[in-house]
C-alpha positions as CSV (number, residue, x, y, z in Angstrom):
1,X,15.5,80.3,159.2
2,X,14.9,83.3,156.9
3,X,12.2,82.9,154.3
4,X,10.4,80.1,156.1
5,X,6.9,80.5,157.4
6,X,6.3,79.9,161.1
7,X,4.7,76.6,161.9
8,X,1.7,78.4,163.5
9,X,1.0,80.2,160.2
10,X,1.1,77.0,158.2
11,X,-1.4,75.4,160.7
12,X,-3.6,78.5,160.6
13,X,-3.7,78.4,156.7
14,X,-4.6,74.7,156.8
15,X,-7.4,75.4,159.2
16,X,-8.7,78.2,157.0
17,X,-8.8,75.8,154.0
18,X,-10.6,73.1,156.0
19,X,-13.1,75.6,157.2
20,X,-13.6,76.9,153.6
21,X,-14.2,73.5,152.1
22,X,-16.5,72.4,155.0
23,X,-18.7,75.5,154.5
24,X,-18.7,75.2,150.7
25,X,-20.0,71.6,151.0
26,X,-22.4,72.2,153.9
27,X,-24.0,75.3,152.4
28,X,-24.4,73.9,148.9
29,X,-25.7,70.5,150.0
30,X,-28.2,72.0,152.4
31,X,-29.5,74.3,149.7
32,X,-29.7,71.4,147.2
33,X,-31.4,69.0,149.6
34,X,-35.1,70.0,148.9
35,X,-34.5,69.8,145.2
36,X,-32.8,66.3,145.5
37,X,-35.6,65.0,147.7
38,X,-38.4,66.4,145.5
39,X,-39.9,64.6,142.5
40,X,-37.2,66.3,140.4
41,X,-34.7,64.1,142.2
42,X,-35.3,60.9,144.2
43,X,-39.0,61.6,144.8
44,X,-39.1,61.3,148.6
45,X,-41.1,64.6,148.8
46,X,-44.4,65.0,147.0
47,X,-43.4,68.3,145.5
48,X,-41.8,69.5,142.2
49,X,-38.9,71.9,142.4
50,X,-37.5,73.3,139.2
51,X,-33.9,72.7,138.2
52,X,-33.1,76.4,138.4
53,X,-33.1,75.9,142.2
54,X,-29.5,74.6,141.8
55,X,-28.5,78.2,141.4
56,X,-28.8,78.9,145.1
57,X,-26.2,76.3,146.1
58,X,-23.9,77.3,143.3
59,X,-22.9,80.4,145.2
60,X,-21.7,78.4,148.2
61,X,-18.0,78.5,147.3
62,X,-18.0,82.3,147.2
63,X,-20.2,82.7,150.3
64,X,-17.9,80.2,152.1
65,X,-14.8,82.1,151.1
66,X,-16.3,85.4,152.4
67,X,-17.4,83.7,155.7
68,X,-14.0,82.1,156.2
69,X,-12.1,85.3,155.5
70,X,-14.3,87.3,157.9
71,X,-14.2,84.7,160.7
72,X,-10.4,84.4,160.4
73,X,-9.1,87.8,159.2
74,X,-12.1,90.1,159.9
75,X,-12.1,91.3,156.3
76,X,-13.6,90.2,153.0
77,X,-10.6,90.2,150.8
78,X,-10.8,86.7,149.3
79,X,-8.9,87.4,146.1
80,X,-6.6,89.9,144.4
81,X,-8.1,93.1,143.2
82,X,-4.9,95.0,142.2
83,X,-4.0,93.2,139.0
84,X,-3.4,95.3,135.9
85,X,-4.9,94.4,132.5
86,X,-1.3,94.0,131.2
87,X,-0.8,91.3,133.9
88,X,-4.2,89.7,133.4
89,X,-4.2,89.6,129.6
90,X,-1.9,86.6,128.9
91,X,-4.1,84.3,131.0
92,X,-7.3,85.9,129.8
93,X,-6.3,85.1,126.2
94,X,-4.6,81.7,126.6
95,X,-6.9,80.3,129.3
96,X,-10.1,80.1,127.2
97,X,-8.1,79.0,124.1
98,X,-6.8,76.0,126.2
99,X,-10.4,75.1,127.1
100,X,-11.7,75.4,123.6
101,X,-8.7,73.6,122.0
102,X,-9.2,70.7,124.4
103,X,-13.0,70.5,124.4
104,X,-13.5,71.0,120.7
105,X,-10.4,70.1,118.7
106,X,-8.7,67.4,120.8
107,X,-12.1,65.8,121.7
108,X,-13.1,65.8,118.1
109,X,-9.9,64.2,117.1
110,X,-10.7,61.4,119.5
111,X,-14.3,60.9,118.6
112,X,-14.4,61.5,114.9
113,X,-14.6,58.2,112.9
114,X,-14.6,59.6,109.4
115,X,-13.1,62.6,107.6
116,X,-11.9,65.5,109.7
117,X,-12.9,67.8,106.8
118,X,-16.5,67.5,107.8
119,X,-15.8,69.6,111.0
120,X,-17.8,72.9,110.9
121,X,-15.1,75.4,111.8
122,X,-17.5,78.3,111.2
123,X,-19.4,77.5,114.3
124,X,-16.4,78.6,116.4
125,X,-17.4,82.2,115.5
126,X,-20.3,81.9,117.9
127,X,-18.0,81.1,120.9
128,X,-17.9,84.7,122.3
129,X,-21.7,85.0,122.4
130,X,-22.0,81.5,123.9
131,X,-19.4,82.3,126.6
132,X,-21.2,85.5,127.4
133,X,-24.5,83.6,127.8
134,X,-22.9,81.0,130.0
135,X,-21.4,83.7,132.2
136,X,-24.7,85.5,132.6
137,X,-27.2,82.6,132.7
138,X,-25.2,79.9,134.5
139,X,-24.5,80.5,138.2
140,X,-21.4,78.2,138.2
141,X,-18.7,80.6,136.9
142,X,-19.8,83.6,139.0
143,X,-20.9,81.6,142.0
144,X,-18.0,79.2,142.3
145,X,-14.8,80.7,141.0
146,X,-14.3,83.3,143.6
147,X,-14.1,80.4,146.0
148,X,-12.4,77.6,144.2
149,X,-9.8,79.6,142.3
150,X,-9.9,83.0,143.9
151,X,-9.7,81.9,147.6
152,X,-8.5,78.2,147.7
153,X,-6.1,77.7,144.8
154,X,-3.5,80.4,145.7
155,X,-3.4,79.1,149.3
156,X,-3.2,75.4,148.2
157,X,-0.4,76.2,145.6
158,X,1.7,77.9,148.3
159,X,1.3,74.9,150.5
160,X,1.3,71.9,148.0
161,X,2.7,73.3,144.8
162,X,0.7,73.7,141.6
163,X,0.3,70.0,140.6
164,X,-1.0,68.7,143.9
165,X,-3.1,71.9,144.4
166,X,-4.7,71.3,141.0
167,X,-5.4,67.6,141.9
168,X,-7.0,68.6,145.2
169,X,-9.1,71.4,143.8
170,X,-10.2,69.1,140.9
171,X,-11.2,66.3,143.1
172,X,-13.0,68.4,145.7
173,X,-14.7,70.4,142.9
174,X,-16.0,67.1,141.5
175,X,-17.0,65.7,144.9
176,X,-18.9,68.9,145.7
177,X,-21.2,68.0,142.8
178,X,-21.9,64.5,143.9
179,X,-25.4,65.0,145.4
180,X,-26.6,66.4,142.0
181,X,-26.1,63.0,140.4
182,X,-29.3,62.0,142.3
183,X,-31.1,64.2,139.9
184,X,-31.6,62.1,136.7
185,X,-31.6,65.0,134.3
186,X,-28.7,66.9,135.8
187,X,-25.8,65.3,133.8
188,X,-25.4,62.8,131.0
189,X,-21.9,61.9,132.2
190,X,-21.2,58.9,134.5
191,X,-19.7,59.8,137.9
192,X,-16.2,58.6,137.1
193,X,-16.2,60.3,133.7
194,X,-17.3,63.6,135.3
195,X,-14.6,63.3,137.9
196,X,-11.9,62.8,135.2
197,X,-13.2,65.8,133.2
198,X,-13.1,68.2,136.2
199,X,-9.7,67.0,137.4
200,X,-8.2,67.5,134.0
201,X,-10.0,70.8,133.6
202,X,-8.6,71.9,137.0
203,X,-5.1,71.8,135.5
204,X,-6.1,74.0,132.6
205,X,-7.8,76.4,135.0
206,X,-4.7,76.6,137.1
207,X,-2.5,77.5,134.1
208,X,-4.9,80.3,133.0
209,X,-5.3,81.6,136.5
210,X,-1.6,81.7,137.1
211,X,-0.8,83.3,133.8
212,X,-3.2,86.1,134.6
213,X,-1.6,86.8,138.0
214,X,-4.4,85.1,139.9
215,X,-7.2,86.9,138.2
216,X,-10.7,85.7,139.1
217,X,-12.0,87.3,135.9
218,X,-9.9,84.8,134.0
219,X,-11.2,81.9,136.0
220,X,-14.8,83.0,135.5
221,X,-14.3,83.3,131.7
222,X,-12.6,79.9,131.5
223,X,-15.4,78.3,133.4
224,X,-17.9,80.0,131.1
225,X,-15.9,78.8,128.1
226,X,-16.1,75.2,129.4
227,X,-19.9,75.5,130.0
228,X,-20.4,76.9,126.5
229,X,-18.3,74.3,124.8
230,X,-20.8,71.4,124.9
231,X,-23.2,73.1,122.5
232,X,-20.3,74.3,120.3
233,X,-19.0,70.7,120.1
234,X,-22.4,69.5,118.9
235,X,-22.5,71.9,116.1
236,X,-18.8,71.4,115.2
237,X,-19.4,67.7,114.7
238,X,-22.9,67.8,113.3
239,X,-21.8,66.6,109.8
240,X,-19.0,64.3,111.0
241,X,-19.2,60.6,111.7
242,X,-18.7,60.1,115.4
243,X,-17.7,56.9,117.3
244,X,-20.5,55.5,119.5
245,X,-18.0,53.6,121.7
246,X,-16.3,54.7,123.9
247,X,-18.9,57.3,124.6
248,X,-18.2,61.0,123.5
249,X,-18.3,62.0,127.2
250,X,-15.5,59.5,128.0
251,X,-13.4,60.8,125.2
252,X,-13.9,64.3,126.3
253,X,-12.5,63.2,129.7
254,X,-9.6,61.6,128.0
255,X,-8.9,64.8,126.1
256,X,-8.8,66.8,129.3
257,X,-6.5,64.3,131.0
258,X,-4.2,64.4,128.0
259,X,-4.2,68.2,127.9
260,X,-3.4,68.3,131.7
261,X,-0.5,65.9,131.2
262,X,0.9,68.0,128.3
263,X,0.7,71.2,130.3
264,X,2.6,69.5,133.2
265,X,5.3,68.4,130.8
266,X,5.8,71.7,128.9
267,X,5.7,73.8,132.1
268,X,8.0,71.3,133.9
269,X,5.3,71.0,136.6
270,X,5.1,74.7,137.3
271,X,1.7,75.3,135.5
272,X,2.7,78.9,135.2
273,X,3.1,79.3,139.0
274,X,5.6,82.0,139.7
275,X,6.0,81.9,143.5
276,X,6.2,79.2,146.2
277,X,7.4,75.7,146.3
278,X,8.3,73.9,143.1
279,X,6.1,70.9,142.2
280,X,7.6,67.6,142.7
């Protein structure tokens, strides 16, 4: 039938994605193993490895995408390079705003116990600088997004639709981080809370990415905005009365799940996806 992909092509794309995720996990986990086994992690090795060693494994998704593309297509074109700024701009503007509105405003609504007038709105002016620092000093945005969003998300959306693709990317993105929870100082969030945050965040990332015509630049900036938001939130609420229970981390997770649900509703499940199968 016209317009339908051959079954062999569908199987080939599935194998590419399996290879990509297997490499992303394998490369990262092998790179992180010495750090996890050292005294910084579980203490099985009598050596101390600094936390900055995480950076090496953080580039695994991009390396895996390049390897998969070379092994299967004999080229290194893992994401679009032909998007115009006019096409990219909607996602580039809306994507980071979605992250900031969820992480700062919606989370603050959920955790603030007293008056909302005590919020420090002026601190939001420091967002651009903090985003730039996060992009330059944190390996996550640069090392991960060419793989998760640049390579995997477009292929998953064509196969599964945007909702299931966002769920799959969100869960696998979370699970990829699991070994790092063996390092006591790595995260203050419980495993389940961290999973909810990344799954909810994945939906926001999908919307920004799709609005920008699949721009990896947008994905990197959105990831950087997320990384920068924790310090911004602390300053935003410094004078406010905050609930101790449930924990602020849990309420941040709730905020991202709510935001994801709202985006699914207002986009009718499309999440700004323009081509491929409709979400069901």
